[in-house]
Structures are given as structure tokens and as C-alpha cells.
C-alpha positions in Angstrom: 5.0 3.0 -6.6 4.7 5.1 -9.3 1.5 6.7 -10.4 -0.1 8.9 -13.6 -2.7 10.7 -13.6 -5.0 10.7 -17.0 -7.7 13.8 -17.1 -8.3 16.4 -19.3 -9.7 18.4 -16.3 -6.9 20.6 -14.6 -9.0 20.9 -11.1 -9.6 17.1 -11.1 -5.8 16.8 -11.9 -5.1 18.8 -8.8 -7.8 17.3 -6.0 -5.9 13.7 -7.4 -2.9 15.4 -6.8 -3.2 16.8 -3.6 -5.4 13.6 -2.4 -1.9 11.7 -3.7 0.9 13.9 -1.6 -0.9 12.5 1.4 0.3 8.8 0.6 4.1 8.1 0.9 3.7 4.8 -0.8 2.9 6.6 -3.8 4.6 9.1 -6.0 3.1 11.1 -9.0 5.3 11.0 -12.3 3.4 12.7 -14.6 -0.1 14.5 -15.0 -1.4 13.8 -18.5 -4.5 15.5 -20.2 -5.3 13.1 -22.7 -4.4 9.5 -23.6 -1.8 10.3 -25.9 0.1 11.7 -23.3 -0.6 8.9 -21.1 0.6 6.4 -23.8 3.8 8.6 -23.9 4.4 8.2 -20.4 3.7 4.2 -19.9 6.4 4.1 -23.0 8.9 6.2 -20.7 8.4 5.5 -17.1 7.8 2.5 -15.3 4.1 3.1 -13.7 2.5 0.8 -11.2 -0.7 2.7 -10.9 -2.4 5.2 -12.9 -5.8 7.4 -12.4 -7.5 7.2 -15.9 -11.0 9.6 -16.6 -13.4 8.1 -18.8 -14.7 11.2 -20.9 -11.6 13.0 -22.7 -11.3 14.5 -26.1 -10.3 12.4 -28.9 -10.1 9.2 -26.8 -11.9 8.1 -24.1 -10.3 6.0 -21.2 -11.9 3.1 -21.8 -11.1 2.9 -25.2 -7.1 3.8 -24.3 -7.6 0.9 -21.8 -8.3 -1.5 -24.5 -5.5 -0.4 -26.7 -2.9 -1.5 -23.7 -1.1 -5.2 -24.0 0.0 -4.6 -20.4 -1.2 -2.1 -18.4 -0.4 -0.9 -14.8 -3.4 -0.7 -11.9 -6.2 1.2 -13.3 -8.7 3.2 -11.0 -11.3 4.9 -13.0 -12.4 8.4 -12.4 -15.3 9.9 -14.1 -18.6 12.0 -13.4 -20.7 9.3 -15.4 -21.6 6.6 -13.2 -22.7 4.0 -16.4 -19.7 3.0 -17.4 -19.0 1.1 -14.1 -19.9 -2.1 -15.6 -17.6 -1.5 -18.7 -14.5 -0.4 -16.5 -14.8 -3.3 -14.1 -15.1 -5.9 -17.3 -12.1 -4.4 -18.7 -10.3 -5.0 -14.9 -9.7 -1.9 -13.9 -9.3 -2.0 -9.9 -12.0 0.5 -9.1 -14.5 3.1 -10.1 -14.4 6.3 -8.2 -17.3 8.9 -9.1 -16.7 12.9 -8.8 -16.5 14.6 -6.8 -14.0 12.1 -5.5 -13.7 12.7 -1.2 -10.4 12.1 0.4 -11.9 9.0 2.2 -13.3 7.1 -1.0 -9.8 7.8 -2.4 -8.0 6.5 0.5 -9.9 3.1 0.6 -8.9 2.7 -3.5 -5.4 4.0 -3.2 -5.0 1.6 -0.5 -6.3 -1.5 -2.4 -4.1 -0.1 -5.1 -0.9 -0.5 -3.0 -1.9 -3.9 -1.8 -2.6 -5.0 -5.5 0.7 -4.1 -6.6 2.5 -5.4 -4.1 0.6 -9.0 -4.9 1.7 -8.1 -8.2 5.5 -7.9 -7.3 5.4 -10.8 -5.0 4.3 -12.7 -8.0 7.0 -11.8 -10.4 9.5 -12.9 -7.4 7.9 -16.2 -6.7 8.3 -16.9 -10.5 11.9 -16.8 -10.2 13.8 -19.9 -10.9 14.1 -21.6 -7.1 18.0 -21.2 -7.3 17.7 -17.4 -7.8 15.1 -17.2 -5.1 16.2 -16.4 -1.7 14.6 -18.0 1.3 13.9 -15.3 4.0 16.1 -16.4 6.9 14.0 -15.4 9.6 15.7 -12.5 11.2 16.7 -8.9 10.4 20.1 -7.0 11.4 19.4 -3.2 12.5 22.1 -0.8 13.5 21.8 0.1 17.5 24.5 1.1 19.7 26.9 1.4 17.1 27.0 -2.2 16.3 24.3 -4.7 14.0 22.2 -6.4 16.4 20.2 -9.3 15.2 16.8 -9.6 15.6 14.7 -12.8 15.0 11.1 -12.3 13.7 9.7 -14.8 16.4 10.7 -12.5 19.0 9.3 -9.2 17.7 6.3 -7.9 19.8 5.7 -5.0 18.0 7.4 -1.9 16.3 6.9 1.7 17.0 7.7 4.5 15.2 9.1 7.9 16.8 9.8 10.6 14.0 12.9 9.3 12.6 13.6 6.3 15.0 12.0 2.7 15.6 11.6 0.7 18.5 11.5 -2.8 17.9 9.6 -4.0 21.3 10.2 -7.5 22.3 9.3 -9.3 25.5 11.9 -8.3 27.9 14.1 -6.0 25.6 13.7 -3.1 23.4 16.0 -2.6 20.4 16.2 1.6 18.9 17.6 2.0 15.4 17.8 5.0 13.3 15.3 4.4 10.1 12.0 5.1 9.2 8.8 2.8 9.6 8.2 2.5 5.7 11.8 1.1 5.5 11.8 -1.3 8.3 8.3 -2.2 6.8 9.4 -3.4 3.5 12.2 -5.5 5.3 9.7 -7.5 6.9 7.6 -10.4 5.5 4.5 -9.3 4.8 2.6 -12.9 6.4 4.1 -11.9 9.9 4.1 -8.4 10.2 0.8 -5.8 9.4 1.1 -2.1 9.7 -1.8 -1.1 11.7 -1.3 2.4 11.9 1.4 5.2 11.0 3.4 4.8 14.4 3.0 1.2 15.0 3.8 -2.5 13.0 2.6 -5.8 14.8 3.3 -9.0 14.9 0.1 -10.8 13.7 1.0 -14.2 15.9 1.2 -12.2 18.8 -1.9 -10.4 18.4 -4.4 -11.5 21.6 -7.5 -9.7 20.5 -8.7 -6.7 18.5 -10.9 -4.6 20.9 -12.8 -1.8 19.0 -10.1 0.1 17.1 -7.2 -1.2 19.0 -5.0 -4.3 18.8 -4.3 -6.0 22.3 -1.1 -7.4 23.0 0.7 -8.6 26.1 3.8 -6.7 26.8 5.6 -7.9 30.2 2.9 -9.5 31.2 0.5 -7.1 31.1 -2.2 -6.1 28.1 -0.9 -3.4 25.6 -3.6 -1.6 23.3 -2.2 -0.6 20.0 -4.2 2.0 18.2 -5.5 1.3 14.7 -5.4 3.5 12.1 -8.5 4.2 10.0 -6.4 3.4 6.7 -5.2 0.2 8.3 -8.4 -0.9 9.6 -10.1 -2.8 6.4 -6.8 -5.0 5.6 -6.2 -5.9 9.2 -9.7 -7.2 9.3 -9.4 -8.9 6.1 -6.7 -11.0 8.1 -8.8 -11.8 11.0 -11.6 -12.7 9.2 -10.0 -14.9 7.1 -9.1 -17.0 10.5 -12.3 -16.2 12.3 -14.6 -18.8 13.5 
């Protein structure tokens, strides 16, 4: 997902750039010092996310956003809390108050990643029925010099190990050379959830959530998988929607 920073303060730009570098899902395309530079970036690049300062020379972030017919997802960054209401009236996703902590930034960025994915899924869903591809319910992965068919329902969880991933099944495992991110992108989000940098779990196979752990049953025994801090809120949202 492509992002730009729009801020007239070099220090603020550097802080945001450092934070963005910690998220493999987001690629920083450009740092802009004013609205005019940002406008050029939006015309020449495919921008999904814009970190937009409010108080800038010539044109404020709020006024700049008002000029855009089809803006990307916007997260406002500012030292002035009195602009929050106006920012949300313009459908900004979030509002970060400077100085911005890494924890607060990560929460907003993860929300943005989810929002952008929903936008993309919405566009895909708008395709004519003849063009839309039905999910077959399985994937093929390369393992042991052959392509192995893996049915979604047979996947218990997936474990990342450097450049390899281990697909855990009830009585089997498949080791394939690829990244967790590439495999995550291939799996349907309705069935699988990334819960940690090293784990993706089949939502239907979750038996319980115990503290910061997800419990599944592997070979007849309870197996506990850690929940990463950056993934916890999204997982709990899924659980709470189906909670009695």
C-alpha cells in the first residue's frame, strides 16, 4: 500500500518515515512539504494513504483535502487538537496529535490498512459477475519439488520461519518457501486471520482466546499461539461480533 507524507516540518516527516519503515504493508512513496507538492504526487502516483499535516503555508491540510474529488485514505497529523471535529467531518480516518507515539501511530496505520483492503475488495466486488472469479476453496503451494493442493478447511494454522512457512494440518504439515505476507494475500480474509508476525490462524479452528493467546487443538492437545499487539484489536473485533 502506497503512502505519502505531507508536512512542512522536516522533523515531523522523519518521525513518520521511521514509523512507516516498521510496517512492511506500507510503502512510502514521497515526502511533500506543502499541498502543491502533494497534489503533484497524487496525480503522478497511485497513492492509497496520505499522512496530512493541517497547519501548512499557502494551503492548510483541511482546505487541501476539500479540493480533492477522490482522495486516498487520510490520517491527519497536527499539534492543534481544535481541528479534530472538522477533520472527521471530511471523512478523515484518524487524527494524530503531535508528538505522535509509535503505539498511537501503529493503531491508526493498522486501521488504514484494513480500510484500504475493504476499498479494494469493494472495487473487486463491483466487477460484473462474469468477470468475478469464485474462490475455489483451496490453494496450491510448492513443496518437495511438486505443487501440493491445500484445502482451506484442512488448515489449522500457519507458522512463519524466516523465508519459509509451515502450514499445519491436523495430521500433517507442509513446508513451503515463501513469505507470510505472500501467503496471507492469497488466503480469504473471511476464513483466515493474521494474529502475530509469525502466525496466521483458521478462524473456524479457534477453540478459545486465553489472555494474549489463541487456543487451537493440534493432534488432540491444546496448542497456544501468541497474539501480537498490533493484531489484537482486529482479532477481538471478529470475536466480539460473534460473542453472546
